[in-house]
SEZA-912786 format. One record per atom (N, C-alpha, C): residue number from 1; x, y, z; atom name; residue in three letters. Coordinates in nm, 2 decimals. Each point is the difference from the previous one (the first is absolute). Layout:
% SEZA-912786
{i:NUM	u:X	v:Y	w:Z	at:CA	aa:ALA}
...
This chain:
% SEZA-912786
{i:1	u:0.04	v:-0.10	w:0.00	at:N	aa:MET}
{i:1	u:-0.04	v:0.12	w:-0.01	at:CA	aa:MET}
{i:1	u:0.09	v:0.11	w:0.00	at:C	aa:MET}
{i:2	u:-0.02	v:0.11	w:-0.07	at:N	aa:THR}
{i:2	u:0.02	v:0.13	w:-0.04	at:CA	aa:THR}
{i:2	u:-0.02	v:0.08	w:0.09	at:C	aa:THR}
{i:3	u:0.03	v:0.08	w:0.07	at:N	aa:LEU}
{i:3	u:-0.02	v:0.13	w:0.05	at:CA	aa:LEU}
{i:3	u:0.08	v:0.13	w:-0.06	at:C	aa:LEU}
{i:4	u:-0.13	v:0.10	w:-0.06	at:N	aa:TYR}
{i:4	u:0.06	v:0.12	w:-0.02	at:CA	aa:TYR}
{i:4	u:-0.08	v:0.08	w:0.04	at:C	aa:TYR}
{i:5	u:0.11	v:0.09	w:0.02	at:N	aa:VAL}
{i:5	u:0.05	v:0.10	w:0.09	at:CA	aa:VAL}
{i:5	u:-0.12	v:0.16	w:-0.07	at:C	aa:VAL}
{i:6	u:-0.10	v:0.03	w:0.06	at:N	aa:ASN}
{i:6	u:-0.05	v:0.14	w:-0.09	at:CA	aa:ASN}
{i:6	u:0.17	v:0.12	w:0.00	at:C	aa:ASN}
{i:7	u:0.05	v:0.01	w:-0.09	at:N	aa:ARG}
{i:7	u:0.11	v:0.09	w:-0.01	at:CA	aa:ARG}
{i:7	u:-0.06	v:0.15	w:0.01	at:C	aa:ARG}
{i:8	u:-0.13	v:0.00	w:-0.03	at:N	aa:SER}
{i:8	u:-0.03	v:0.15	w:0.02	at:CA	aa:SER}
{i:8	u:-0.05	v:0.03	w:0.16	at:C	aa:SER}
{i:9	u:0.01	v:-0.08	w:0.07	at:N	aa:SER}
{i:9	u:-0.02	v:0.04	w:0.15	at:CA	aa:SER}
{i:9	u:0.09	v:-0.04	w:0.04	at:C	aa:SER}
{i:10	u:0.11	v:-0.07	w:-0.01	at:N	aa:ALA}
{i:10	u:0.11	v:-0.02	w:0.03	at:CA	aa:ALA}
{i:10	u:0.08	v:0.06	w:0.04	at:C	aa:ALA}
{i:11	u:0.05	v:0.05	w:0.15	at:N	aa:GLY}
{i:11	u:0.10	v:0.10	w:0.02	at:CA	aa:GLY}
{i:11	u:-0.06	v:0.18	w:0.02	at:C	aa:GLY}
{i:12	u:-0.12	v:-0.04	w:0.00	at:N	aa:LYS}
{i:12	u:-0.06	v:0.17	w:0.00	at:CA	aa:LYS}
{i:12	u:-0.01	v:0.02	w:0.15	at:C	aa:LYS}
{i:13	u:0.01	v:0.14	w:-0.01	at:N	aa:ASP}
{i:13	u:0.00	v:0.03	w:0.16	at:CA	aa:ASP}
{i:13	u:-0.14	v:0.02	w:0.07	at:C	aa:ASP}
{i:14	u:-0.02	v:-0.11	w:0.07	at:N	aa:ARG}
{i:14	u:-0.15	v:0.01	w:0.02	at:CA	aa:ARG}
{i:14	u:-0.10	v:0.12	w:0.07	at:C	aa:ARG}
{i:15	u:0.15	v:0.09	w:0.11	at:N	aa:SER}
{i:15	u:-0.09	v:0.10	w:0.07	at:CA	aa:SER}
{i:15	u:0.00	v:0.11	w:-0.06	at:C	aa:SER}
{i:16	u:0.03	v:0.00	w:-0.15	at:N	aa:VAL}
{i:16	u:-0.04	v:0.07	w:-0.10	at:CA	aa:VAL}
{i:16	u:-0.13	v:0.01	w:-0.02	at:C	aa:VAL}
{i:17	u:-0.08	v:0.17	w:0.02	at:N	aa:GLY}
{i:17	u:-0.14	v:0.00	w:0.00	at:CA	aa:GLY}
{i:17	u:-0.08	v:0.01	w:0.14	at:C	aa:GLY}
{i:18	u:0.10	v:-0.04	w:0.17	at:N	aa:ARG}
{i:18	u:0.00	v:0.04	w:0.11	at:CA	aa:ARG}
{i:18	u:0.05	v:0.04	w:0.05	at:C	aa:ARG}
{i:19	u:0.03	v:0.15	w:-0.05	at:N	aa:GLY}
{i:19	u:0.10	v:0.12	w:0.07	at:CA	aa:GLY}
{i:19	u:0.14	v:0.00	w:-0.01	at:C	aa:GLY}
{i:20	u:0.04	v:-0.10	w:-0.04	at:N	aa:VAL}
{i:20	u:0.14	v:-0.01	w:-0.04	at:CA	aa:VAL}
{i:20	u:0.03	v:-0.02	w:-0.13	at:C	aa:VAL}
{i:21	u:0.10	v:0.11	w:-0.01	at:N	aa:THR}
{i:21	u:0.05	v:0.07	w:-0.13	at:CA	aa:THR}
{i:21	u:0.08	v:-0.11	w:-0.12	at:C	aa:THR}
{i:22	u:-0.02	v:0.01	w:-0.09	at:N	aa:PRO}
{i:22	u:0.08	v:-0.17	w:-0.05	at:CA	aa:PRO}
{i:22	u:0.11	v:0.03	w:-0.03	at:C	aa:PRO}
{i:23	u:0.10	v:-0.11	w:-0.04	at:N	aa:ALA}
{i:23	u:0.16	v:0.00	w:0.01	at:CA	aa:ALA}
{i:23	u:0.03	v:0.09	w:-0.09	at:C	aa:ALA}
{i:24	u:-0.06	v:0.05	w:-0.11	at:N	aa:THR}
{i:24	u:0.05	v:0.12	w:-0.15	at:CA	aa:THR}
{i:24	u:-0.02	v:0.13	w:0.12	at:C	aa:THR}
{i:25	u:-0.04	v:0.04	w:0.13	at:N	aa:ASP}
{i:25	u:0.00	v:0.09	w:0.04	at:CA	aa:ASP}
{i:25	u:0.11	v:0.01	w:0.11	at:C	aa:ASP}
{i:26	u:0.07	v:-0.15	w:0.02	at:N	aa:ASP}
{i:26	u:0.12	v:0.06	w:0.14	at:CA	aa:ASP}
{i:26	u:0.12	v:0.05	w:-0.05	at:C	aa:ASP}
{i:27	u:0.05	v:0.06	w:0.08	at:N	aa:PRO}
{i:27	u:0.13	v:0.09	w:-0.01	at:CA	aa:PRO}
{i:27	u:0.10	v:-0.11	w:-0.08	at:C	aa:PRO}
{i:28	u:0.10	v:0.07	w:-0.03	at:N	aa:PHE}
{i:28	u:0.11	v:-0.09	w:-0.10	at:CA	aa:PHE}
{i:28	u:0.08	v:-0.04	w:0.12	at:C	aa:PHE}
{i:29	u:0.03	v:-0.14	w:-0.03	at:N	aa:SER}
{i:29	u:0.13	v:-0.07	w:0.07	at:CA	aa:SER}
{i:29	u:0.11	v:0.04	w:0.00	at:C	aa:SER}
{i:30	u:0.08	v:0.02	w:0.08	at:N	aa:ARG}
{i:30	u:0.13	v:0.08	w:-0.07	at:CA	aa:ARG}
{i:30	u:0.10	v:-0.06	w:-0.07	at:C	aa:ARG}
{i:31	u:-0.03	v:-0.15	w:-0.06	at:N	aa:LYS}
{i:31	u:0.08	v:-0.07	w:-0.07	at:CA	aa:LYS}
{i:31	u:-0.08	v:0.08	w:-0.16	at:C	aa:LYS}
{i:32	u:-0.11	v:0.02	w:0.00	at:N	aa:GLN}
{i:32	u:-0.07	v:0.03	w:-0.11	at:CA	aa:GLN}
{i:32	u:0.06	v:0.20	w:0.01	at:C	aa:GLN}
{i:33	u:0.00	v:0.05	w:0.07	at:N	aa:LEU}
{i:33	u:0.07	v:0.13	w:0.01	at:CA	aa:LEU}
{i:33	u:0.14	v:0.02	w:-0.06	at:C	aa:LEU}
{i:34	u:0.04	v:-0.15	w:0.04	at:N	aa:GLU}
{i:34	u:0.19	v:0.03	w:-0.07	at:CA	aa:GLU}
{i:34	u:-0.03	v:-0.05	w:-0.13	at:C	aa:GLU}
{i:35	u:-0.06	v:-0.08	w:-0.02	at:N	aa:ASN}
{i:35	u:-0.02	v:-0.04	w:-0.15	at:CA	aa:ASN}
{i:35	u:-0.03	v:0.12	w:-0.08	at:C	aa:ASN}
{i:36	u:-0.09	v:0.07	w:0.03	at:N	aa:VAL}
{i:36	u:-0.03	v:0.13	w:-0.09	at:CA	aa:VAL}
{i:36	u:0.14	v:0.09	w:0.02	at:C	aa:VAL}
{i:37	u:0.07	v:0.04	w:0.09	at:N	aa:LEU}
{i:37	u:0.12	v:0.06	w:0.05	at:CA	aa:LEU}
{i:37	u:0.11	v:-0.02	w:-0.04	at:C	aa:LEU}
{i:38	u:0.00	v:-0.17	w:-0.10	at:N	aa:LYS}
{i:38	u:0.15	v:-0.02	w:-0.02	at:CA	aa:LYS}
{i:38	u:0.07	v:0.06	w:-0.12	at:C	aa:LYS}
{i:39	u:-0.14	v:0.06	w:-0.12	at:N	aa:ASN}
{i:39	u:0.09	v:0.09	w:-0.05	at:CA	aa:ASN}
{i:39	u:-0.01	v:0.13	w:0.00	at:C	aa:ASN}
{i:40	u:0.12	v:0.03	w:-0.02	at:N	aa:SER}
{i:40	u:0.06	v:0.16	w:0.00	at:CA	aa:SER}
{i:40	u:-0.10	v:0.10	w:-0.10	at:C	aa:SER}
{i:41	u:-0.09	v:-0.04	w:-0.08	at:N	aa:ARG}
{i:41	u:-0.04	v:0.11	w:-0.04	at:CA	aa:ARG}
{i:41	u:-0.17	v:0.01	w:0.04	at:C	aa:ARG}
{i:42	u:0.00	v:-0.14	w:0.06	at:N	aa:ARG}
{i:42	u:-0.15	v:0.04	w:0.04	at:CA	aa:ARG}
{i:42	u:0.00	v:0.06	w:0.15	at:C	aa:ARG}
{i:43	u:0.15	v:0.03	w:0.07	at:N	aa:ARG}
{i:43	u:0.02	v:0.04	w:0.12	at:CA	aa:ARG}
{i:43	u:0.00	v:0.14	w:-0.05	at:C	aa:ARG}
{i:44	u:0.08	v:0.04	w:-0.08	at:N	aa:ALA}
{i:44	u:0.00	v:0.15	w:-0.08	at:CA	aa:ALA}
{i:44	u:-0.14	v:0.08	w:0.00	at:C	aa:ALA}
{i:45	u:-0.07	v:-0.10	w:-0.03	at:N	aa:VAL}
{i:45	u:-0.16	v:0.07	w:-0.03	at:CA	aa:VAL}
{i:45	u:-0.08	v:0.03	w:0.09	at:C	aa:VAL}
{i:46	u:0.03	v:-0.13	w:0.10	at:N	aa:LEU}
{i:46	u:-0.07	v:0.03	w:0.15	at:CA	aa:LEU}
{i:46	u:0.05	v:0.13	w:0.05	at:C	aa:LEU}
{i:47	u:0.13	v:0.02	w:0.02	at:N	aa:ARG}
{i:47	u:0.10	v:0.12	w:0.07	at:CA	aa:ARG}
{i:47	u:-0.08	v:0.09	w:-0.05	at:C	aa:ARG}
{i:48	u:0.02	v:0.03	w:-0.12	at:N	aa:ARG}
{i:48	u:-0.06	v:0.11	w:-0.07	at:CA	aa:ARG}
{i:48	u:-0.15	v:0.04	w:0.01	at:C	aa:ARG}
{i:49	u:-0.08	v:-0.08	w:0.00	at:N	aa:LEU}
{i:49	u:-0.14	v:0.04	w:0.05	at:CA	aa:LEU}
{i:49	u:-0.01	v:0.02	w:0.16	at:C	aa:LEU}
{i:50	u:0.08	v:-0.04	w:0.07	at:N	aa:LEU}
{i:50	u:0.01	v:0.06	w:0.14	at:CA	aa:LEU}
{i:50	u:0.06	v:0.12	w:0.04	at:C	aa:LEU}
{i:51	u:0.06	v:0.06	w:-0.10	at:N	aa:THR}
{i:51	u:0.04	v:0.12	w:0.02	at:CA	aa:THR}
{i:51	u:-0.05	v:0.08	w:-0.06	at:C	aa:THR}
{i:52	u:-0.10	v:0.01	w:-0.10	at:N	aa:GLU}
{i:52	u:-0.11	v:0.09	w:-0.07	at:CA	aa:GLU}
{i:52	u:-0.11	v:0.03	w:0.14	at:C	aa:GLU}
{i:53	u:0.01	v:0.12	w:-0.02	at:N	aa:PRO}
{i:53	u:-0.08	v:0.08	w:0.10	at:CA	aa:PRO}
{i:53	u:-0.16	v:-0.06	w:0.02	at:C	aa:PRO}
{i:54	u:-0.06	v:0.02	w:0.09	at:N	aa:ASP}
{i:54	u:-0.19	v:-0.08	w:0.00	at:CA	aa:ASP}
{i:54	u:0.01	v:-0.07	w:-0.12	at:C	aa:ASP}
{i:55	u:0.06	v:-0.11	w:-0.03	at:N	aa:GLY}
{i:55	u:-0.05	v:-0.10	w:-0.06	at:CA	aa:GLY}
{i:55	u:0.00	v:0.04	w:-0.12	at:C	aa:GLY}
{i:56	u:0.08	v:0.10	w:-0.11	at:N	aa:GLU}
{i:56	u:-0.04	v:0.05	w:-0.15	at:CA	aa:GLU}
{i:56	u:0.05	v:-0.11	w:-0.07	at:C	aa:GLU}
{i:57	u:-0.09	v:0.01	w:-0.12	at:N	aa:GLN}
{i:57	u:0.05	v:-0.09	w:-0.12	at:CA	aa:GLN}
{i:57	u:0.10	v:0.06	w:-0.03	at:C	aa:GLN}
{i:58	u:0.08	v:-0.10	w:-0.09	at:N	aa:ILE}
{i:58	u:0.09	v:0.01	w:-0.08	at:CA	aa:ILE}
{i:58	u:0.04	v:-0.05	w:-0.10	at:C	aa:ILE}
{i:59	u:0.05	v:0.06	w:-0.13	at:N	aa:ALA}
{i:59	u:0.01	v:-0.04	w:-0.14	at:CA	aa:ALA}
{i:59	u:0.11	v:-0.10	w:0.00	at:C	aa:ALA}
{i:60	u:-0.04	v:-0.13	w:-0.08	at:N	aa:VAL}
{i:60	u:0.07	v:-0.10	w:-0.03	at:CA	aa:VAL}
{i:60	u:0.15	v:0.02	w:-0.05	at:C	aa:VAL}
{i:61	u:-0.02	v:0.10	w:-0.10	at:N	aa:ARG}
{i:61	u:0.12	v:0.06	w:-0.04	at:CA	aa:ARG}
{i:61	u:0.10	v:0.08	w:0.08	at:C	aa:ARG}
{i:62	u:-0.04	v:0.04	w:0.11	at:N	aa:THR}
{i:62	u:0.08	v:0.04	w:0.14	at:CA	aa:THR}
{i:62	u:0.07	v:-0.10	w:0.07	at:C	aa:THR}
{i:63	u:-0.11	v:-0.10	w:0.04	at:N	aa:LEU}
{i:63	u:0.07	v:-0.11	w:0.04	at:CA	aa:LEU}
{i:63	u:0.12	v:-0.09	w:-0.09	at:C	aa:LEU}
{i:64	u:-0.06	v:-0.01	w:-0.13	at:N	aa:VAL}
{i:64	u:0.10	v:-0.06	w:-0.06	at:CA	aa:VAL}
{i:64	u:0.14	v:0.10	w:0.02	at:C	aa:VAL}
{i:65	u:0.02	v:0.12	w:0.01	at:N	aa:ALA}
{i:65	u:0.11	v:0.12	w:-0.04	at:CA	aa:ALA}
{i:65	u:0.05	v:-0.05	w:0.13	at:C	aa:ALA}
{i:66	u:-0.03	v:0.00	w:0.12	at:N	aa:ASP}
{i:66	u:0.00	v:0.00	w:0.14	at:CA	aa:ASP}
{i:66	u:0.10	v:-0.12	w:0.03	at:C	aa:ASP}
{i:67	u:-0.09	v:-0.16	w:-0.06	at:N	aa:VAL}
{i:67	u:0.05	v:-0.08	w:0.00	at:CA	aa:VAL}
{i:67	u:0.15	v:-0.01	w:-0.06	at:C	aa:VAL}
{i:68	u:-0.02	v:0.01	w:-0.14	at:N	aa:ALA}
{i:68	u:0.11	v:-0.03	w:-0.09	at:CA	aa:ALA}
{i:68	u:0.14	v:0.12	w:0.01	at:C	aa:ALA}
{i:69	u:-0.05	v:0.09	w:0.04	at:N	aa:ASP}
{i:69	u:0.12	v:0.09	w:0.06	at:CA	aa:ASP}
{i:69	u:0.06	v:-0.06	w:0.14	at:C	aa:ASP}
{i:70	u:-0.04	v:-0.06	w:0.08	at:N	aa:ALA}
{i:70	u:0.03	v:-0.05	w:0.11	at:CA	aa:ALA}
{i:70	u:0.08	v:-0.13	w:-0.01	at:C	aa:ALA}
{i:71	u:-0.06	v:-0.08	w:-0.11	at:N	aa:GLU}
{i:71	u:0.15	v:-0.15	w:-0.10	at:CA	aa:GLU}
{i:71	u:0.07	v:0.07	w:-0.04	at:C	aa:GLU}
{i:72	u:0.03	v:0.13	w:-0.03	at:N	aa:HIS}
{i:72	u:0.09	v:0.04	w:-0.05	at:CA	aa:HIS}
{i:72	u:0.17	v:-0.08	w:-0.01	at:C	aa:HIS}
{i:73	u:0.02	v:-0.06	w:-0.08	at:N	aa:ASP}
{i:73	u:0.14	v:-0.07	w:-0.01	at:CA	aa:ASP}
{i:73	u:0.11	v:0.09	w:-0.09	at:C	aa:ASP}
{i:74	u:0.12	v:0.05	w:0.07	at:N	aa:ALA}
{i:74	u:0.08	v:0.09	w:-0.11	at:CA	aa:ALA}
{i:74	u:0.01	v:-0.11	w:-0.12	at:C	aa:ALA}
{i:75	u:0.09	v:-0.12	w:0.09	at:N	aa:THR}
{i:75	u:0.03	v:-0.06	w:-0.12	at:CA	aa:THR}
{i:75	u:-0.04	v:-0.09	w:-0.07	at:C	aa:THR}
{i:76	u:-0.19	v:0.01	w:0.00	at:N	aa:ALA}
{i:76	u:-0.07	v:-0.03	w:-0.12	at:CA	aa:ALA}
{i:76	u:0.04	v:0.07	w:-0.12	at:C	aa:ALA}
{i:77	u:-0.05	v:-0.11	w:-0.10	at:N	aa:VAL}
{i:77	u:0.03	v:0.07	w:-0.12	at:CA	aa:VAL}
{i:77	u:-0.17	v:0.05	w:-0.07	at:C	aa:VAL}
{i:78	u:-0.10	v:-0.04	w:0.05	at:N	aa:THR}
{i:78	u:-0.14	v:0.07	w:-0.05	at:CA	aa:THR}
{i:78	u:0.00	v:0.12	w:0.03	at:C	aa:THR}
{i:79	u:-0.06	v:0.09	w:-0.10	at:N	aa:THR}
{i:79	u:-0.07	v:0.16	w:-0.01	at:CA	aa:THR}
{i:79	u:-0.08	v:-0.01	w:0.14	at:C	aa:THR}
{i:80	u:-0.04	v:0.13	w:0.02	at:N	aa:LEU}
{i:80	u:-0.10	v:0.01	w:0.08	at:CA	aa:LEU}
{i:80	u:-0.13	v:0.01	w:-0.05	at:C	aa:LEU}
{i:81	u:-0.02	v:-0.01	w:-0.13	at:N	aa:LEU}
{i:81	u:-0.14	v:-0.03	w:-0.04	at:CA	aa:LEU}
{i:81	u:0.00	v:-0.18	w:0.03	at:C	aa:LEU}
{i:82	u:0.09	v:-0.04	w:-0.08	at:N	aa:GLU}
{i:82	u:-0.01	v:-0.21	w:0.03	at:CA	aa:GLU}
{i:82	u:-0.05	v:-0.03	w:0.14	at:C	aa:GLU}
{i:83	u:0.08	v:0.06	w:0.09	at:N	aa:ARG}
{i:83	u:0.00	v:0.00	w:0.18	at:CA	aa:ARG}
{i:83	u:-0.12	v:0.00	w:-0.01	at:C	aa:ARG}
{i:84	u:-0.06	v:0.12	w:-0.02	at:N	aa:ARG}
{i:84	u:-0.14	v:0.05	w:0.04	at:CA	aa:ARG}
{i:84	u:-0.11	v:-0.07	w:-0.09	at:C	aa:ARG}
{i:85	u:0.01	v:-0.03	w:-0.09	at:N	aa:GLN}
{i:85	u:-0.09	v:-0.09	w:-0.08	at:CA	aa:GLN}
{i:85	u:0.00	v:-0.15	w:0.06	at:C	aa:GLN}
{i:86	u:0.11	v:-0.06	w:0.03	at:N	aa:ARG}
{i:86	u:-0.02	v:-0.11	w:0.07	at:CA	aa:ARG}
{i:86	u:-0.06	v:-0.01	w:0.14	at:C	aa:ARG}
{i:87	u:0.00	v:0.12	w:0.07	at:N	aa:VAL}
{i:87	u:-0.03	v:0.03	w:0.14	at:CA	aa:VAL}
{i:87	u:-0.17	v:0.02	w:-0.01	at:C	aa:VAL}
{i:88	u:-0.08	v:0.08	w:-0.07	at:N	aa:HIS}
{i:88	u:-0.11	v:-0.01	w:-0.11	at:CA	aa:HIS}
{i:88	u:-0.07	v:-0.13	w:0.03	at:C	aa:HIS}
{i:89	u:0.05	v:-0.08	w:-0.07	at:N	aa:VAL}
{i:89	u:-0.05	v:-0.12	w:-0.09	at:CA	aa:VAL}
{i:89	u:0.01	v:-0.08	w:0.15	at:C	aa:VAL}
{i:90	u:0.10	v:-0.04	w:0.07	at:N	aa:SER}
{i:90	u:-0.04	v:-0.05	w:0.10	at:CA	aa:SER}
{i:90	u:-0.10	v:0.04	w:0.14	at:C	aa:SER}
{i:91	u:0.00	v:0.15	w:0.00	at:N	aa:LEU}
{i:91	u:-0.06	v:0.02	w:0.11	at:CA	aa:LEU}
{i:91	u:-0.15	v:-0.02	w:-0.05	at:C	aa:LEU}
{i:92	u:-0.05	v:0.04	w:-0.17	at:N	aa:SER}
{i:92	u:-0.14	v:0.02	w:-0.01	at:CA	aa:SER}
{i:92	u:-0.03	v:-0.15	w:0.00	at:C	aa:SER}
{i:93	u:0.02	v:-0.07	w:-0.07	at:N	aa:ARG}
{i:93	u:-0.02	v:-0.16	w:-0.01	at:CA	aa:ARG}
{i:93	u:0.02	v:-0.08	w:0.10	at:C	aa:ARG}
{i:94	u:0.12	v:0.01	w:0.08	at:N	aa:THR}
{i:94	u:0.02	v:-0.11	w:0.14	at:CA	aa:THR}
{i:94	u:-0.04	v:0.08	w:0.14	at:C	aa:THR}
{i:95	u:0.10	v:0.11	w:0.05	at:N	aa:HIS}
{i:95	u:0.00	v:0.06	w:0.10	at:CA	aa:HIS}
{i:95	u:-0.14	v:0.03	w:0.06	at:C	aa:HIS}
{i:96	u:-0.05	v:0.14	w:-0.04	at:N	aa:LEU}
{i:96	u:-0.14	v:0.06	w:0.00	at:CA	aa:LEU}
{i:96	u:-0.08	v:-0.12	w:-0.01	at:C	aa:LEU}
{i:97	u:-0.07	v:-0.06	w:-0.05	at:N	aa:PRO}
{i:97	u:-0.06	v:-0.11	w:-0.01	at:CA	aa:PRO}
{i:97	u:-0.02	v:-0.08	w:0.13	at:C	aa:PRO}
{i:98	u:0.13	v:-0.05	w:0.05	at:N	aa:LEU}
{i:98	u:0.01	v:-0.09	w:0.11	at:CA	aa:LEU}
{i:98	u:-0.03	v:0.06	w:0.11	at:C	aa:LEU}
{i:99	u:0.05	v:0.17	w:0.00	at:N	aa:LEU}
{i:99	u:0.03	v:0.09	w:0.10	at:CA	aa:LEU}
{i:99	u:-0.17	v:0.04	w:0.02	at:C	aa:LEU}
{i:100	u:-0.09	v:0.01	w:-0.07	at:N	aa:GLU}
{i:100	u:-0.14	v:0.03	w:0.00	at:CA	aa:GLU}
{i:100	u:-0.11	v:-0.13	w:0.01	at:C	aa:GLU}
{i:101	u:0.05	v:-0.12	w:-0.05	at:N	aa:SER}
{i:101	u:-0.06	v:-0.08	w:0.05	at:CA	aa:SER}
{i:101	u:0.01	v:-0.06	w:0.18	at:C	aa:SER}
{i:102	u:0.10	v:0.04	w:0.01	at:N	aa:ARG}
{i:102	u:0.01	v:0.03	w:0.15	at:CA	aa:ARG}
{i:102	u:-0.04	v:0.08	w:0.11	at:C	aa:ARG}
{i:103	u:-0.06	v:0.07	w:-0.08	at:N	aa:GLY}
{i:103	u:-0.07	v:0.14	w:0.07	at:CA	aa:GLY}
{i:103	u:0.12	v:0.12	w:0.02	at:C	aa:GLY}
{i:104	u:0.09	v:-0.01	w:0.00	at:N	aa:PHE}
{i:104	u:0.13	v:0.10	w:0.01	at:CA	aa:PHE}
{i:104	u:-0.01	v:0.12	w:-0.07	at:C	aa:PHE}
{i:105	u:-0.04	v:0.00	w:-0.13	at:N	aa:ILE}
{i:105	u:-0.01	v:0.07	w:-0.09	at:CA	aa:ILE}
{i:105	u:-0.15	v:0.04	w:-0.05	at:C	aa:ILE}
{i:106	u:-0.05	v:0.07	w:-0.07	at:N	aa:SER}
{i:106	u:-0.10	v:0.05	w:-0.07	at:CA	aa:SER}
{i:106	u:0.03	v:0.04	w:-0.15	at:C	aa:SER}
{i:107	u:-0.01	v:-0.07	w:-0.08	at:N	aa:TYR}
{i:107	u:0.06	v:0.01	w:-0.17	at:CA	aa:TYR}
{i:107	u:-0.06	v:0.03	w:-0.06	at:C	aa:TYR}
{i:108	u:-0.01	v:0.12	w:-0.05	at:N	aa:ASP}
{i:108	u:-0.09	v:0.04	w:-0.12	at:CA	aa:ASP}
{i:108	u:0.06	v:-0.01	w:-0.15	at:C	aa:ASP}
{i:109	u:-0.01	v:-0.10	w:-0.06	at:N	aa:ARG}
{i:109	u:0.08	v:-0.06	w:-0.14	at:CA	aa:ARG}
{i:109	u:-0.02	v:0.12	w:-0.09	at:C	aa:ARG}
{i:110	u:-0.13	v:0.03	w:-0.03	at:N	aa:GLU}
{i:110	u:-0.06	v:0.13	w:-0.13	at:CA	aa:GLU}
{i:110	u:0.08	v:0.13	w:0.04	at:C	aa:GLU}
{i:111	u:0.02	v:0.00	w:0.16	at:N	aa:ARG}
{i:111	u:0.06	v:0.16	w:-0.01	at:CA	aa:ARG}
{i:111	u:0.10	v:0.03	w:0.03	at:C	aa:ARG}
{i:112	u:0.06	v:-0.15	w:0.01	at:N	aa:GLY}
{i:112	u:0.13	v:0.03	w:0.03	at:CA	aa:GLY}
{i:112	u:0.06	v:0.04	w:0.16	at:C	aa:GLY}
{i:113	u:-0.09	v:-0.07	w:0.11	at:N	aa:LEU}
{i:113	u:-0.02	v:0.05	w:0.14	at:CA	aa:LEU}
{i:113	u:0.04	v:-0.10	w:0.07	at:C	aa:LEU}
{i:114	u:0.05	v:0.04	w:0.12	at:N	aa:VAL}
{i:114	u:0.07	v:-0.12	w:0.12	at:CA	aa:VAL}
{i:114	u:-0.06	v:0.09	w:0.11	at:C	aa:VAL}
{i:115	u:-0.10	v:-0.04	w:0.13	at:N	aa:SER}
{i:115	u:-0.04	v:0.05	w:0.15	at:CA	aa:SER}
{i:115	u:0.04	v:-0.12	w:0.07	at:C	aa:SER}
{i:116	u:0.01	v:0.07	w:0.13	at:N	aa:PRO}
{i:116	u:0.02	v:-0.11	w:0.11	at:CA	aa:PRO}
{i:116	u:-0.14	v:-0.08	w:-0.02	at:C	aa:PRO}
{i:117	u:0.04	v:-0.12	w:0.05	at:N	aa:GLY}
{i:117	u:-0.15	v:-0.09	w:0.04	at:CA	aa:GLY}
{i:117	u:-0.02	v:-0.03	w:0.12	at:C	aa:GLY}
{i:118	u:-0.09	v:-0.03	w:0.05	at:N	aa:ARG}
{i:118	u:-0.06	v:-0.06	w:0.08	at:CA	aa:ARG}
{i:118	u:0.12	v:-0.08	w:0.13	at:C	aa:ARG}
{i:119	u:0.06	v:-0.07	w:-0.05	at:N	aa:GLU}
{i:119	u:0.12	v:-0.05	w:0.07	at:CA	aa:GLU}
{i:119	u:0.17	v:0.05	w:-0.01	at:C	aa:GLU}
{i:120	u:-0.02	v:0.08	w:-0.02	at:N	aa:LEU}
{i:120	u:0.12	v:0.06	w:-0.04	at:CA	aa:LEU}
{i:120	u:0.09	v:0.05	w:0.16	at:C	aa:LEU}
{i:121	u:-0.08	v:0.03	w:0.08	at:N	aa:LEU}
{i:121	u:0.09	v:0.03	w:0.15	at:CA	aa:LEU}
{i:121	u:0.03	v:-0.10	w:0.07	at:C	aa:LEU}
{i:122	u:-0.06	v:-0.14	w:-0.05	at:N	aa:ALA}
{i:122	u:0.07	v:-0.15	w:0.04	at:CA	aa:ALA}
{i:122	u:0.12	v:-0.02	w:-0.03	at:C	aa:ALA}
{i:123	u:0.07	v:0.08	w:-0.11	at:N	aa:VAL}
{i:123	u:0.12	v:-0.07	w:-0.02	at:CA	aa:VAL}
{i:123	u:0.12	v:0.15	w:0.02	at:C	aa:VAL}
{i:124	u:-0.04	v:0.09	w:0.07	at:N	aa:GLU}
{i:124	u:0.04	v:0.11	w:0.08	at:CA	aa:GLU}
{i:124	u:0.18	v:-0.04	w:0.05	at:C	aa:GLU}
{i:125	u:-0.08	v:-0.11	w:0.11	at:N	aa:ASP}
{i:125	u:0.14	v:-0.01	w:0.07	at:CA	aa:ASP}
{i:125	u:0.07	v:-0.09	w:-0.04	at:C	aa:ASP}
{i:126	u:-0.02	v:-0.09	w:-0.08	at:N	aa:LEU}
{i:126	u:0.10	v:-0.10	w:-0.07	at:CA	aa:LEU}
{i:126	u:0.08	v:0.07	w:-0.11	at:C	aa:LEU}
{i:127	u:-0.06	v:0.13	w:-0.05	at:N	aa:LEU}
{i:127	u:0.04	v:0.06	w:-0.13	at:CA	aa:LEU}
{i:127	u:0.16	v:0.11	w:0.10	at:C	aa:LEU}
{i:128	u:-0.06	v:0.01	w:0.12	at:N	aa:GLU}
{i:128	u:0.12	v:0.08	w:0.07	at:CA	aa:GLU}
{i:128	u:0.11	v:-0.11	w:0.04	at:C	aa:GLU}
{i:129	u:-0.01	v:-0.12	w:0.03	at:N	aa:LYS}
{i:129	u:0.10	v:-0.10	w:0.03	at:CA	aa:LYS}
{i:129	u:0.04	v:-0.06	w:-0.14	at:C	aa:LYS}
{i:130	u:-0.04	v:0.04	w:-0.11	at:N	aa:SER}
{i:130	u:0.08	v:-0.05	w:-0.14	at:CA	aa:SER}
{i:130	u:0.10	v:0.08	w:-0.04	at:C	aa:SER}
């Protein structure tokens, strides 16, 4: 006799709906935060947003310039334009969407603007240590 587990209900949090918030609303674990902060470009974006007064929006092109200038290597053969293009591609395709998915930023792709997300302050202490 074979028993089949109903996979749709397996592993569900039965406390959801009883006044307890689901796991998706739980604070990030330290390991999850450290994974996000492993990349220097993501750290640079988050630091830059934390320095903005009153959580103002920053243009993606401004973030690209800041990150590319911080990564400047005098021995590198790439031009400023090439370096900024590489940074722009990695930010817009990888890092900004990841940070947005974790709630650290709000990323308006249409207008090319980034603003602080609801979880940004959760990483402030870790950024100071890294």
